[in-house]
Structures are given as C-alpha cells and as structure tokens.
Wavefront OBJ file of the C-alpha trace (Angstrom):
o trace
v 10.913 -21.045 2.947
v 10.136 -18.297 0.422
v 7.585 -15.286 1.864
v 6.126 -13.035 -1.201
v 6.888 -9.744 -0.574
v 2.980 -9.045 -0.376
v 2.574 -11.648 2.663
v 5.790 -10.343 4.050
v 4.078 -7.117 4.563
v 1.219 -8.502 5.258
v 2.478 -10.255 8.214
v 4.939 -7.231 9.646
v 0.946 -5.379 9.492
v -1.020 -7.562 11.224
v 1.287 -8.790 14.075
v 1.137 -7.005 17.492
v 2.639 -3.842 17.603
v 3.423 -1.626 20.769
v -0.089 -1.356 22.656
v 0.404 2.083 24.085
v 0.002 4.913 21.929
v 1.444 7.306 24.612
v 4.495 5.292 23.972
v 6.751 7.755 21.740
v 7.042 5.947 17.865
v 10.114 7.580 15.900
v 8.211 8.733 12.747
v 10.268 6.601 9.598
v 12.285 8.982 7.956
v 11.183 9.852 4.452
v 12.885 9.652 1.321
v 12.017 13.245 0.157
v 13.485 16.183 2.397
v 9.985 17.689 2.843
v 7.838 15.028 4.224
v 3.651 14.631 2.890
v 0.295 14.721 4.742
v -0.863 15.172 7.272
v 0.154 13.671 10.854
v -0.961 10.299 11.386
v -2.146 10.948 15.148
v -5.079 13.255 13.719
v -7.114 10.025 12.718
v -6.653 9.022 16.657
v -10.362 8.958 17.889
v -12.541 9.561 14.545
v -15.302 7.546 13.852
v -14.468 5.552 10.508
v -18.062 5.791 8.647
v -16.896 4.852 5.190
v -13.853 3.341 3.660
v -13.559 3.715 -0.495
v -10.661 2.381 -2.865
v -10.597 4.160 -6.258
v -11.073 1.913 -9.388
v -8.697 4.293 -11.435
v -5.882 5.643 -9.190
v -4.141 4.185 -5.846
v -5.908 5.908 -3.176
v -7.802 4.847 -0.247
v -10.791 7.456 1.219
v -11.412 7.704 4.728
v -14.750 9.315 5.204
v -15.015 10.218 9.240
v -18.677 10.785 10.941
v -17.052 14.555 11.730
v -17.503 15.219 7.957
v -13.936 15.102 7.538
v -12.385 12.984 4.744
v -8.663 11.937 4.495
v -7.074 9.649 1.749
v -4.087 7.366 1.753
v -2.023 8.204 -1.569
v 1.009 7.312 -2.893
v 4.184 9.471 -2.830
v 4.862 11.012 -6.459
v 1.586 9.366 -7.683
v 0.694 12.101 -11.042
v -2.496 10.871 -12.847
v -1.522 12.316 -15.880
v 2.051 10.467 -16.176
v 1.475 6.988 -14.375
v 4.671 5.582 -14.959
v 4.900 1.996 -13.889
v 1.487 1.226 -12.517
v 1.388 1.377 -8.927
v -1.428 -0.213 -6.660
v -2.466 -0.067 -3.047
v -1.935 -3.418 -1.043
v -3.528 -4.065 2.385
v -3.467 -6.623 5.081
v -6.159 -9.604 4.044
v -8.649 -7.919 6.026
v -9.033 -4.874 5.107
v -8.891 -6.499 1.095
v -11.718 -8.549 1.902
v -14.014 -5.607 3.192
v -13.016 -3.725 0.400
v -14.014 -6.534 -2.238
v -17.196 -4.467 -3.441
v -14.794 -1.320 -3.921
v -16.215 0.298 -0.627
v -17.410 -0.392 3.032
v -19.654 1.305 5.362
v -18.457 1.159 9.222
v -18.523 2.575 12.379
v -15.414 1.891 13.645
v -13.489 4.547 15.972
v -9.564 4.844 15.308
v -7.710 3.723 18.203
v -4.220 4.215 16.993
v -2.755 5.655 13.666
v 1.219 5.679 12.209
v 3.652 5.713 9.576
v 5.472 2.602 9.815
v 8.624 1.480 7.858
v 7.910 -2.132 6.077
v 10.937 -3.944 4.471
v 10.101 -6.449 1.794
v 11.858 -8.154 -1.545
v 11.609 -6.336 -4.472
v 12.918 -7.740 -7.577
v 13.952 -7.248 -11.503
v 14.031 -10.247 -13.797
v 14.730 -9.080 -17.249
v 17.787 -9.491 -18.140
v 19.254 -11.240 -15.121
v 17.191 -11.684 -11.841
v 18.063 -8.890 -8.954
v 16.404 -9.368 -5.636
v 17.058 -6.460 -2.945
v 15.405 -5.032 0.643
v 13.270 -2.175 -0.173
v 12.425 -0.301 2.556
v 9.193 1.813 2.468
v 6.396 3.857 4.368
v 3.174 2.188 5.085
v 0.213 3.479 7.025
v -0.870 1.228 9.935
v -4.143 1.706 12.238
v -6.544 0.071 14.436
v -9.519 0.059 15.841
v -11.275 0.001 18.901
v -13.735 -2.622 17.528
v -10.985 -4.935 17.119
v -7.064 -5.480 18.116
v -5.972 -6.200 14.985
v -3.299 -3.814 12.959
v -4.199 -3.272 9.481
v -1.739 -1.786 6.902
v -1.512 -0.184 3.266
v 1.721 0.199 1.323
v 2.202 0.330 -2.212
v 3.768 -1.417 -4.683
v 4.998 -0.754 -8.989
v 4.931 -3.734 -11.132
v 5.934 -4.295 -14.380
v 4.813 -6.918 -16.725
v 5.911 -8.737 -20.036
v 3.339 -10.833 -21.617
v 1.312 -11.624 -18.432
v 4.787 -12.438 -15.802
v 5.620 -9.948 -13.689
v 8.994 -9.338 -14.382
v 9.314 -6.121 -11.865
v 8.003 -5.128 -8.347
v 8.990 -2.946 -6.061
v 7.540 -0.663 -3.081
v 7.023 3.061 -2.362
v 5.800 5.106 -0.035
v 2.440 6.183 1.303
v 1.193 8.976 2.868
v -2.500 10.442 4.762
v -3.500 13.905 3.310
v -6.718 15.554 4.188
v -9.134 15.917 1.155
v -10.709 19.288 1.698
v -14.342 19.066 -0.441
v -15.844 22.625 -1.559
v -19.457 22.462 -0.015
v -22.125 21.820 -2.865
v -23.734 25.095 -4.291
v -27.299 24.993 -4.160
v -28.617 26.861 -7.417
v -31.266 28.800 -7.030
v -33.897 28.318 -9.431
v -33.567 31.760 -11.391
v -36.728 32.005 -14.117
v -35.619 32.990 -17.284
v -35.453 36.596 -18.173
v -38.057 38.222 -20.209
v -36.462 39.067 -23.829
v -37.325 42.904 -24.122
v -39.353 43.247 -26.923
v -38.041 46.887 -27.776
l 1 2 3 4 5 6 7 8 9 10 11 12 13 14 15 16 17 18 19 20 21 22 23 24 25 26 27 28 29 30 31 32 33 34 35 36 37 38 39 40 41 42 43 44 45 46 47 48 49 50 51 52 53 54 55 56 57 58 59 60 61 62 63 64 65 66 67 68 69 70 71 72 73 74 75 76 77 78 79 80 81 82 83 84 85 86 87 88 89 90 91 92 93 94 95 96 97 98 99 100 101 102 103 104 105 106 107 108 109 110 111 112 113 114 115 116 117 118 119 120 121 122 123 124 125 126 127 128 129 130 131 132 133 134 135 136 137 138 139 140 141 142 143 144 145 146 147 148 149 150 151 152 153 154 155 156 157 158 159 160 161 162 163 164 165 166 167 168 169 170 171 172 173 174 175 176 177 178 179 180 181 182 183 184 185 186 187 188 189 190 191 192 193 194 195
C-alpha cells in the first residue's frame, strides 16, 4: 500500500504520543549548528484565541489571551529570495479549521514539542528518485481535545501542472514582538507667521 507523504505525516501527527509532558522528550537534532526559535514548552498553559494562516508566506500565527503572539515558520524561508515554493501543511483537523484563513478559539495548550518526521521525498525530472527525508515539525494538543495536531513544511516544484519535486523542510516557533500602536495626538496645524 502506497502512503503519500502528506498522509504519512498526518498519520504520524494524529496518532497518540506519550501522554505525560513531564517525561523527558529529546529535542530533535537540528540540521543547523544554531537552533532557531523559542522552546515550544513556553506555549504550554497558554490560551490560544486565534490562529491565522498567511496567504502570502508559509506562516501560521498563534495569538494568545495574554496578548502574546507566536508564529510557526519555515527554516530558511526568505520572502525576498523565495526559491522553491514552500508551504506549511498540517493535519486534516487544523486544515479544516483554517479553511477560511483564520479561526477564533479558546483552547489551552496542554503539550507542545518539536518532533522529527520522516516522509518520502521524490524527484522525477530526468529519472525518478525517492528517499526518506527527516524534518522537524511542531506538534501540540489542547486540553479541550485529546488529539495531537501537527504542522510541517513542504517544498515543491511543478512542470506544466505536474509535481516533479517534493521535499520537506524544518519548522520552528518564534515569538512575534508587535510594537504598540502609537496613538497620534491630533496636533492642530500651526498658524503661518504672517511676518
């Protein structure tokens, strides 16, 4: 039976993981020398109020009730030099929730971790090649449901509508620091000095 890469990743993300967050989980070894982002355990206990998926960039924004915002981002993504198209993929329940681009919820994060996924990557330009691709995903679950949710990144290339290359990339979580909106005081125009 052939399992497509996205179905394989979805199956890995929705199957039960260890139930206790107190058991130590090893953080996946990043491909970079310096790991990116923040420790996912910082999100545990926070109440998620809004999820937003960017229509222009591979970014998932998570807004919390304590006025903090975090984003799930793709390692190496550069909005100026995009290279191969990168996209965030996720399990079907999150995909359905974000069908309109954003969703308002009140869910408390019970567990959050970086996990290592293994999927089948392929290239079929000159001759077909397939290989196992390890990549880092973000997995989390809420007190309100008992299902693990997962977000990961894909890179694809198409030739005349046919996918000729599919691989995977690491994702990470970073805090978004929004500058406070400055209220502009209405300053009346200064009168012109008639001198």
